[in-house]
Each structure stands twice: as structure tokens, then as C-alpha cells.
C-alpha angles and dihedrals in degrees: 000000000000118000118235120241090247092056092047090049092050091048092050091049091052091049092047097050097074089047091052091048091050089055093054107111119241113261115267111268123227111259124231099243094049091046092047091050090051093047093049091052090046089054090052089047092052091053091049092046093048090052090051091046091053090048091050090051091051091049091050089052092050090047091052092049091049091049090052090047090052091054090049091050091049090051091047091050091050090053091048091048091049095053141033103269121196121237093259092057090049091047091049090049092049090050091050089051091050091050090048091051092050090050091048091050090050091049091051090049090048091049091050090050090048090052089054091049091047091050090048089052092050090050091049090052092049097042102036115015101040098048091052096042094045086072090067105027113112093012120116113251122212110225089233090056089051091048092056096037089053088052097237087146091059138062093254110051119178093243096156095060111098094229091055095038091058099043102136124233094004096170095050090044090053090049092049092049092050091049092048091058098211140045092246094050091043092051089060099037102040107052096147 
């Protein structure tokens, strides 16, 4: 039974697809210098973020203490209002209120300063970190490239950066790289 031209065409297309897929080039790998630049900025960003996070925690603590102080002052005022306080008790209360107001003003100033610092950090991320790291995001990274970009071959590796901290099988990778003798040979021999 003769095959129609449509069936032959379909069959040829099905046969050709794997060949076309085999000719698709491998995706571009992240290069070491771009990855290193990104990781160094990420390390700076982590330090800046951790400082901001500590400051935010301190501000939350101050805010909680002031809130508790406000409740205590309200309770003290209710007691004063309920009785016949002497002038010394009223003076002490007024001084406590003035101190509270100064502390609240300082907290508000500190919060405004924190907001500026937080905004500066966000701008730094958008203007510095992201443009550099966008060069390597969504690109495959050879473990050997990560090893060198993280600085594991130097005296100051970027061990706090999540990418470097989670590099799998670091000891066996180091051994493989040393056995390979060069970065090029290691890139081929030590794929993970």
C-alpha cells in the first residue's frame, strides 16, 4: 500500500526532530569573573542586610518598651485621677510623661533614619547587585567555575555567600580539581 505524501512528510519531520535537537547548542555557562563579581557583591549585600536586620530588631525592642511604658503611664494617670495626689506625685508624673515624649520622639527619628537606610539598601540592590548578578542568573554553572569564583583556591573564600555555602561535595571537587592539574582539564573532568 503506497504511503501518501502527507504521511511521508510527517514521518520525515518526526525523524528530523531529534537531529535538530541534537544540533541545538548547549546553553552558555556562567563565567568565573562574572560569577565572582556577583558573589562578592552578594557578600557585601548580606553584611548590609544583616546590619539593617539588627537595627530593625533593636527598633522593634524600643517600640515594645515604649508601648509598655505608655500603658504604665496611663495606669499611673488613672490612679492619680482617682485620688487626691500631692504636688510631688503630679510633678513626678509630668516628668515621666516628658521623658516618655522625648523617648518617643527619638524612636520616631530613629525609625525615619532606618527608613532612609533601608531605601538606600534597596537602591544599592537595584543599581549595583542586580545588574551584575543578572549576567549569571539562569545560566548553568560548572562546579569548577563555582569553586574558583567562591575563592576556595585562595585564602579568603566567600564562605558566607549562600551559593558558596551550598556547593555540594566540596572536598571531592577539590580533590578532582587538584588531580586534573588545570582549570580547563578540571572543567571537563569534575562536573559534579
